[in-house]
Every structure is written in C-alpha cells, then in structure tokens.
N, C-alpha and C positions, 0 to 999 in steps of 0.2 A: 436475310438469313441470320440465325443466331450465331454469335461468335463463340469460340471455345473459351472456357473459363479456366484460368490458372492463377497461381499466386502472383502478386505484384513483383515485377522485375525491379532490380536495383535502380535502373535509370528512371523508372516511373514513380519511385517513392517520394514522399514529401519529406525532405531532409530535416526540416525543423521539428517534425513529429518524432523522428528517430533520435535526434539530439535531446529533445525534451524527455523522451522515454528513457534514454540512457542515464540522464541526470537524475531522474526519479528512482530508477532501479538501484543505482549506487547509493543515493541518499537515504533510501528506506532502510538500509542496513544499520544506520546510526541508532535507530530505535529497536529494530528487530533483534539486534544482538543481545539486548537486555533479556528478551524472552528465551533466547538460546542458552544464556549463561546463568540466569538467576531464577529464583523461585517464581512461580506464576504471579503471585500477588505483588511482587516488587515492581512490575511494569506500571500499575496504577498507583500504588502506594510506595513511593521510594524510601520511606522511613522504616519499612517493615523488615528489611534485610540488608546486610552489608554496611560498610562505613558510609555515613552521609554527612561528613564534615570536610572542611578544607577544600582541596582540589576536587574530591569526589562530588561534593555538593555543587560546586561550580560547573562541573562537567554535566551533571544532571540538569541544572538550570539552563545552560546553553543548548543542550540537546532538546529540552522541552520547548524552548523559545523558537529555535530555528529548524528543528527536525520533526518533532512529534506531530503527526497527522498531516504535515505539509507535503511530504513526498507521496504519501498514500493518496492525498487529495489530487495531486497532479496526475498520478497514475490512473485514478478513477476517471478523471476527465478525459484522459487519452483513450481509455477503454470505450467510453461513449463515442468519441470521435471515430474510433476504429469501426464501430458498428455501422456508422453512416458510410464510411469509406467502402467497406466491403459490400454493403447492400446496394449502393449506387453503382459500383463496378459491375455487379452481377446483372443489375437492371439494364445497364448500358450494353451488356452482351445479349440482351433480349430474353433473359430468363427471370424467373421469380426467385427472390433472395431468401424467402422464409426457410426453405429446406436446407440451404447452405448454412444459414445463421444457426438454426437449432441443432444441426449436426455438429457444427463448430463448437457450440456451447456444450453439447453433450460430452464431447471429448475433453473439453476443458474441465468440466465437472468431474469426469473420471480421473483426470490427472490430479485434480485438487484433492479428491478423496484419498487417493493413494499417498499423496504428499502429506496430507494432514494426519492420517492414521498410522502410517508406517514411519514417518520421519519427524514431523513438527506440528504441534497443535495450532500454531499461529498462522497457518495457511490462509491466504486471501482468495485463492482461485475459486474455491467452492462458493464463496459469497458473491464474487463477480459473476459466476455462471448463473446463480439464482437470480440476481438482479437483472441480468441481461435478458432473461426470459420475458420480463415485462417492459423493460426500458426500450427494447426493440420496437415496440408498438408506437412509440412516440417519435420515431426517426424522421418523419416527414413534416413535423410541426415547424412553424416559423420560429426563429430564434427567441422572440419575445415570449411565446408560450412555453418554450423549453425552459427558459430562465424562470418563468413563473412556477411551473411544476417542479423544477429543480429546487428552488428555494422553499416551496411548500413542503416537499419531501423532507428537506433538512429541518424545517421548522417543526414538523411532526416528531422527529427524533428528539429535538430540543424540548418540546412540550411533554413528551413522555418522561424524560429525565426530571423535568420540573415537577410533574405529577408524582413520581415516585419519591422525590425528595420531600415534598410537602405533605404526603400522606404516610410517611414512615411511622409516625406515632400510632397509626391505626393498624399497622401490620400485625398478624399473629406473631406471638413471641418466638415461635420456632423459626419463622421466616427471617426475623431480625437476627437471630443468633447465627443461622446458617450463612446469611449474607455478610455478617460481621466477620465470620471466620474466613470468608473468601477475601475480605479486605485486609484483615489482620490475623493470619493463621496462628494457631497455638504452636508452642515449641515442638511438640511431638509431631504435629502435622508438617512443619517445616523440615524436620529431620527425616521423616518418611519420604518426602519429595526429594530431598538431597540423596538419600540412599538409592532411590529408584533411578534417578538420572545419572548417578555415578556407578550404577550397576550394569547389568547385562541389557541387551536390546529388549529382551522379553520383559524385564522389570520396568524399563522405561515405557514400553508399549502399554502395560497395565496402568501406569500412572497417567499416560497421555490420553487414553481413550475417554475417560469421563470429562476431561477438560475440552477435548475436541467436540464431543457431543454437545456440551453446553455452548461452545462458541458457534456451532452450526444451528442451534435451535434458539435458546433464549436470547443470547447476545445478538444473534443475527436479526431476530424479530424485533427486538426492542431498540437496537442501535444501528448496527451495520447496514441493514437493508435500507433504512431511511437516509443514512449518511452517504454511503457509497452510491446508492441508486440516484439520489439527488445530484451528487457530483457528476455522475455519468450524463445526466440530462443537461447540466450546466456545460459540460464538455462538448456535448453536441451543439449547443448554442454557440459556444466560443468558436467551434470549427466552422460553423456556417457564417459567422461574422468575420472570418478571416484572421482571428486572433492567434490561433494555433499554427497557422501556416506562414507567419511572419509577413502577412499582407498589409498590415496597417502601418501607419507612419511612425517614424522614430519618436515624434512628439507624443503620439498616442501611447506608445509603450513606456516612454519616460514618465509621463503623468501617471500611468497605471502603476508603475513600479513605486513611485513615491507615495501615492495615495494608499496603495495596498499596505505598505510598511507603516504609514502613519496611523492607519486604522487598526491593523492587525496586531502590531507589537505592543501598543499600550494595553489592549484587551488581554493579551496573554500575560503580560507582566502584572496586571491587576489580579488575575487569577492566581498567579504564583503567590503574591503577597497575601491574598485572602486565605489560601490554603495553609500558609505558615502561621497566619494570625489565628486560625482555628486549630492549629497544631495537628493538621492532617487527620482530624476526627472523622470517623465513619459517617456520622450524621450529616456533616457538611460536605466533605471532600468527595465522597463516593458519587454524588450526583451534582449538586450545585457547583462544587469546586471545579468540575471538569468542563463546564459549559463555556467558560471564558476562552479556553483553547479551542473548543468546538467551532466557535465563530471566528476567532482570531486567525486560526489556521487557514480558513478559506481565503482571507485577504492576503496573508503572507504567501500562500501558494500562488495566488494571482500575481503577486509581485515577482515571485521567482519565474513564473512563465514569461512575464514582461521582460525581465532581465535576460533570459535565454534568447528571446526573440530579438532583442537589441543586439546581442552578440552575433546572432545569425545574420541579421540584416547588414551589419557593419563588418562582417567577416573578421571579427576579432578573435585572437587566440585560436587560430584555425587548427593547430595541432590538437588542441584540447577538444574542439568541436568534432573533429574527425574521429577521435577515440570514443567520444560519447555517442556518436552516431552508430559506430560499430556495436557498442554495448546495447543501444536501443534496438537495433535490428535483430538482436538475439536476446531480447529482454526476458522471455520465458526461461530460456536456458540459463541465463545469468541469475535469475531469481532462484531457480532450483539449485544452481551451483553454490549459491550462498548457504543454502541449507546443508548441502553435502559437506562443505568446508567447516561450517560452524558446529554441526553435530559431531563431526570428527574431532574437533578441538575440545568440545565441552562435555560430551557424553561419555559414560563409562566404557563403552566399547571403542572409544577413541583415546584421546589423551586424558580425559577425565578432569577437565578444569571446571566443571559445573559447580557453581557456588563458591569458587576459590579466587575469583578475579574481581579486582576493584574497577570502578567505572572509568577511571583514567587509563587503566590498562586496556579496557575494551575499545577505547578510541584508537589506540595504537594498533589493535588487531583489525579494526575496521579499515584503517589506512592500508594495512598489509593485504587484506582481502581485496580492496579496490585495485591495488597494483597488480595482483595476480589476475584478477578478472580482466582488466584492461589489456594486459600483455597477452593473455591466452586468447582473448576475443580478437585482438588485432591479427594474430597469427592465423586463427581459424578463418576469419572472414576474408583473408587474402586468397583462400583456396575454395571456400564454399559460399553458396548463396544465402543459406539460413544457418541458424544455430541448430544443434541436433534435436532439441525439443520442438522447435518451430517446424523442422522438416517432418517430424512424426505427426505433429498436429495438423499441418496442412495436407499431408498425404491422406490422413484419415478423413479430413473435411471434404476433400475433393474426390475421394474414392479412387485415387490414382497415386502411385508412387512418384513423388516429385524428384526431379533431377537435383542432386545436392551440389554438384561441382559448379563453380563459377563459370559463366558463359564467356 
C-alpha cells in the first residue's frame, strides 16, 4: 500500500545539507546587498558608482574573490540535490513524483514573481523554478552523466559570452550603445535611478519592472539558465556521490578543499588583474573579464562545501553549525527576510540609504543582518517545524495545511 506523503520531519533531515544551505543563504547577502544599495550597473562594473579607492576597493576585491558567485553556486547545487531528495521520497511512498515536483515548482515560481516585481529585481527564485522544469528530467542519471551534462551546460554559457565578446565589433551601433549604457550609464540615467529608489514604492516599482523583465528574459536565456541549471546537475551528482551528506572521508574533503582553492583563487585573481589592466572597459570586462570568476567560483564553492563537510564530520564549532542548520531549515524565509530588511534600509519608503552607503559600511550592515537572522531563526525554530515561507510552500505543494508547531 502507498504510504502517506508529508514534508520531511526534523529527525529525518540530512543535517549537512541544512548546515550548507544556511551557510550559503547568509553568505549570498555579501553580494546581494550591493544590488539593494547601489545602482544596477554597479554590481557588474564597480567603477561606475561610489568610492572605489582605499578600503572600499579592498572590500570589493575581497567580496569578489570570496563571495561573488560562490554562495549562489552552492545554493544552486543544493537545489539540484533537493529535487532528488523529494522525488525519491515520493517514489518510496509508492507514488509518482512528477505532479508533486511541478506543483512545488509552480508555487516557487509564483513566490519568485511576487518577490521580483514587488520587492527586488535580483530575485533568483524565478530562475530556479524555470531551470527545475528541465533539470528534474535528469534526476535518475548516474553521477558521471550528471557531471558531464552539468559541465556542458556551464560551458554553453561560457561559449555564449565568448561569442558575444568576439563578435561585438559586428553588432549594430544601437545595440552597442544600449549595452554600453547598461555597463556605464549616463549621469542623467544614474540620477533617475537614484530618485526612483529613494522615492515612493510606486516610483521604485516603475524603475524595477524593466530590469526585472530583462533579468527574467535575456539574462536568464544567455547566462543564468546555463549557469544555474548546470550547477543543479552538478549538485545532483555530488549528492549521489555522497559529497553533500558528509559521507566521504576526511582525506577526501581535505584534498578537495585545497585543490578547489588552488585552482579557483588564481583564476579569480587573474580576472581581477585583467579587468584593472583593461581599465574596466566595456569591450573587455563586460564579457571576457567576467569569465575568470565564472569558472573560478565553481572551484572555490567546491572548496567551501568541502570545508563545511569537514566541520560537520569532526563536529567542530558545534554552536555555529547548529545555528547554520536552523537558518538552512528556513532558507526561503531567511532569503525573503533579507529582502525585507534591506529594502527597508535602503529604499525611499524605508530609511532611504540607497546610493548613500560605502562598500565598507555595507559589510557592517551584512554582519548586523546576519546576527538578526541567526537570533530570530533560533527563537523561531525552537517553536516551529518550518520557517513561515516554507510552511506556506509545503502546504500548497502537498495540498494540505501542514502542522507548524514542533512535534
């Protein structure tokens, strides 16, 4: 007889995944806060806005080396692993997982659309939902094939950027000018964006919609789909190989940690040097200059995964791991909470700090947000099984209101 299906109980969860997910959710704010607080172009081109000397320059360099794309990569891999976990659990209960998966993804897509259009254009939930529509079909492949298709997907994104960079001289003039303005906006364009996000919610909404549409269409098709989708496939392979569940040996994780850093960090540092040597020119840095971090981040994120697995296996800094696990169990809620806090700080309908904060100050804000999230999550998870967003998502997925109180 088919067993009843319900969300995973706390006792049945894989703790290493929760810890890694919490680590990724907190870390992702280091880069996301730049999108919350500065003009859109400043995320890709740090020279276009704000002070970029002294401590601010070093904060950007350190953030780029150790954070940019690293935590998003980890979270994408975990999303792929989550697809396998849920589908296998439903199959073990004697039911077909497709309906549950696509219902789960539909609601995630809806949450993402609301998040993106009403709050913040940098939303990743819509992209994850779109990628998951296809990635799900690969779930039963052997790890070797998952790695092959994952790297193939990432290589496709890499090849597209190479193609755009090499063919730029043949673009129509109007395309070059519009893309150049995206990379380095005019003074009037910058001021218009500042006014919008320092203004009312409606003014910010009108500014946000065109960027959101571009993120969910052109940016998704050219870059995010290949990158995030490939990482999800790699995450599926890592889960099947026991890498994400702390099942491999200490020696395996130590070698993975060192090799990931030895390959990834030099690639990223070379990319930084090249961008500065080319003075962050549109012709070089828009495409070619970003590809060093594209690949380097994959290896550094693998090193981070290995580091966390070593800590889990050796039960080091247990108090920290426990807090990370709590954040990871309520990852969606904490991701949305970051948006609520940051838009309240930076947008005009909040404290109005948009465009007024240096990069070194942003790091202090990040630390403050981390403390708030860890403390709130610890209190919440003592009383409840899920975060509030997880509770809503799971209730909608299973077509049944879930019990929220801890058992």
